[in-house]
Structure formats: structure tokens, C-alpha cells
C-alpha positions, 0 to 999 in steps of 0.5 A: 559942366566941369568934370574932374576925373581922379585916378591914380595914374594917367598911363599904364594898366587897364583903369588909367587907359579906360579912365583916359579914354573917357576923359578924351572922349568928353573933351572931344565933345566940348566938355571941360574935362580935367584929369587929376592924378598923382604924377602925370606922365602921358602929356596929354591935355587936361592931365595935371597934378597940383602936388609939388615935387616934395608932396609927390615924393611923400605920396610915394613914401605913403604908398610904400608904407601902406604896402608894407602894412598891407603885406602883414596880412597873408592871403594865399589864395588871393595874392593880388594887390590889397589897398588900404586908403590909409594916408591922405595925399592932400588931393581931397582938399584941392578938390573941395577948393576947386570950381569942378561941378562933378567928380568921377572917381576911378581907380584911386588906390595907391594912396591916391585918396584916403577913405576919409578924404573920399568921405569928405569930398563935398562935390557930387561923386560919380565913381567908376568901378574898375574893379571890386574895391570900392565895395570890398575890404582891402582886396581888389577882387574876390578870393576865388577859393573863398568867395562872397565875403563882401556880401556881408560885413567882415567878421572873424567868422567869414575870414578865410581860413588860410589867412594869417596875420592881422585882419587888414581886409576886415579893418579896411572894410570897417573904416569904409563903413564908418567913414562912408555912412550916409554918403551917396556915391553914383556908381558906374559899372562897366559890366553887368556882372560888376553891377550885380556884385555891387548890388549884392554887397553889404557896403555898396548895395544901397548906392545908385548904380548905372552900367556904362561901358568904357569908352574906346576910340574905334577910329584908333582901333580899326582893322588893317590888312592882316597880311600887312600886319603879319609882315610888320610883325615878322609873323607868318602869313600862312598860319592861323594865329591865336592871340593872347595878351594882358597886363601881367599876362603870364604872372596874374592868376586872374588872367588865367595863363595856366588855363590857356596852357591847359587849353592849348594842350587839349587843343593839340590833343583833340583838334591838332592842326599844323597850321596853327601858332600862338602869339602873346603880348604883356608877359614873358618875352621869349622862350616857349609856352611849357608843355605846348608843342605849338610854335609861340611868338612872344611880342613883349609889351606894348604901350601905344594903341598903334602897335596894339592895333597891328598886333590884334589885326594880325590875329585870327582868334583872340583867347581870354582865359580869365578867371576874373575880369570886369570888362577887359580892354584887350577883348573890347580892342580886339573886337574893334579890330574885327577879331573874335574872342574865345573866353570863359563865360565869367565876369563882363565877357558876355557884355562884350561877346555875342556867343556864336556871332562875335566869339564864343563863351565856354563854361568856366574853366574847362580847358576842353570847352575852351579848346573846342571853342578855339577849334571851332572859331578857326574852322568857322571863319567870322566876318571881321566887319560884323565883329567890329560893327558890333564893338563900334555899337557898343563901345565907341565914344559916341555910344558911351560918352552921352550916357555919361553926360546924361548920368552927370546932368542927373546927378547935378539935378540938371 
């Protein structure tokens, strides 16, 4: 069996990391897995691009042009990336000419494949959804203030009242509906929440769906001695350390940095402890958390698994105050390192966290509830071995890669 993964990038961002982990897991089990991207940067085995330098430059120009078109629409309450899938990259023709048996699409935005190119792929398609774009318009996640437009065809009537400019979202949705009519995509949702959203969508509700968690190398993410981790990072060994981190931790509204600040303020107000400090990665690199008296440590951004393993292992509690999230890598990675998570009960958090056993789930989006959960977890030590064992059982390659192989065989009728 020859499997081709298609993702815009092979490094950077949660989708790329998750797709690469699946690719590596399949290769580790002897599968002929290849990873197609616009411009390889990781140097990992099996990763390639058939585009020559001139074509890669053209792809970049198309991405810039698409971004300028998307920016004509103003969506103040949904400022995240919007993707058009407008310009063909040429990868679609290469895919059809290749000898692969099944195509596993991942995050194919940034003009990696146009909507029409996806429609013209002649090989069976498995599509791992890393966000909501496959069944929405141009948006990648729902508008939190005007939710649910994707449950019905996009019309002027259900356009958010505060949106201005051309109706890009509706235009992209209509292009998808026309191009993909009659096509079958075998959707994979890493969380039950995302599977439910796809099922409720007007665009993809009829497509077959399977819930398979993103694989994690649980040998790469495993606990190390907490004292040793603190020493490596220059952090105090005799303090309780609360960790927050994400790609765009302090700038992406979905990740809930403002909700974290409110929760830490509530923690100080209601559960004040002098032995608690906060550490953060993936956002600002210095300064203090505004309005919070707890000592803070800004660790910068990490791109390698070993550094992240050290950071997680130094923490007592990980906090994920997200407003929206599918199956965040950070929460899974922390659990594999034996660190429990306090989070709001949204998205795929309940797929990762067993409330009271491997963490806690607070009602969204109450600062007092999240603060109480953090305090409870700090006062009730969790057995790291138990937290890790649950993560290994759910997210290890041994638990997830066979499910993908079974799906590929079903798709191929083997």
C-alpha cells in the first residue's frame, strides 16, 4: 500500500506536526508513506515536493494574492486566517500521475491545492480535518459571536451583521459545493467534537466519518525527572509551576490568553498561594502577565520535541484556556509527559482529559471555575504514571496508526 500525505508545510504549526507524526508512524510500521508539500524544510525521510524553484515561487505569489483577496472581506469577530483554495499549484496533476494508492489530505490551504484541484483528484481520498475549513467557507474556525453558519448553505441572510466587504465566505462555500458535488471524502476527525460538527454541516454532513486521534510518539514525549527539568530551564525547584503554551499563545484569541489572565487573577483572589509561579511558551518572550502578581517565566518558542519534553516535565499543571480547539497537541504532549491539564470543556478537550482522573474540565468560559480547578489540581497531586498511561492508551502510535491502516484498507476495498 502506497499512502500519500498532502499538507501545506512539513514543519511549524499543529497540523504539520500531527500529519508528520502520522507519516512517521506509518513508515515505522513498514508502510510506503510519502509526504507531499509545497516546499520541504524538515529534512525528514519521505518528504518531498515535485515543484521546481520557479513553481515554488509562483505558489508563494499565489498565496500572497489569495490573502489580499481574502482581506477584502472584514470579519471583526472572526479575525483568524481565511483561505480561498482559488489558485491551482500543479500538485493535483502530479498526484493523479503518481502511483500512490490512497491520498490522505491534511491542511491543504495556503493555496496548496485549489478547490477544483481537490475535486479532480482521481484517487481515493482520506481527509484528516485539522480544523473546520473542509466544511466551512473560507474560515478555519467558527465565528464565536455568530456561530453555526456552516450548518446551512451560506446566504446573505445568515451572514454576520458586522461583516463588511464582499461575501468571501459565501463565495468559497458555493465553490466547494459545486466542485465537490458527487465526490466522496472519507473524513477523519481527531476529536468527537469535530466529527459532530462535520455531521451537522450542510457541506459535508453526508460524507463518511471516522474518529481517529492524532498519533503521538510517546517515546519522544515521556516524563523526565522534574527537578532535573527545572534545573535545565533555570526554574525554581521548590515552587508549583503552572504552564501555558500554544502556537500563537498570546496573540490567537482562540487560545484564550485573556481567559488565562482572568483565571490567574481569580486564582490569586480566591486561592492565593505564595509558592505558585507561571511559565509560558509560544507567545511573548519577556515582561509580566498584565494584572497578575504571580511571578512569570516566558520561555520563548520551541520547535523540537526534546525541549518541549523538558518544559512539560517541569510543570505541575498545564492550563489550556482555549475558546476553540480540535485536539490540541500541547494537551496530549503534556499528558504523555505525565502532566495533568485544567481546561474549559470545549472542542476535543474531553477526548483527552478524563475529568478528575487526568485533569479537570471547567464550564466554559468562567474564570472562577478554571481558577478553582487549577487550585484543586495543585492541592491534589496527580500520579504522573496514571496520566501518562491514559495518554499512551489513547494517542500512542500503537493505538492510532492501526486505525488509519484499517481505514485505508476499507477505502481501497481490500
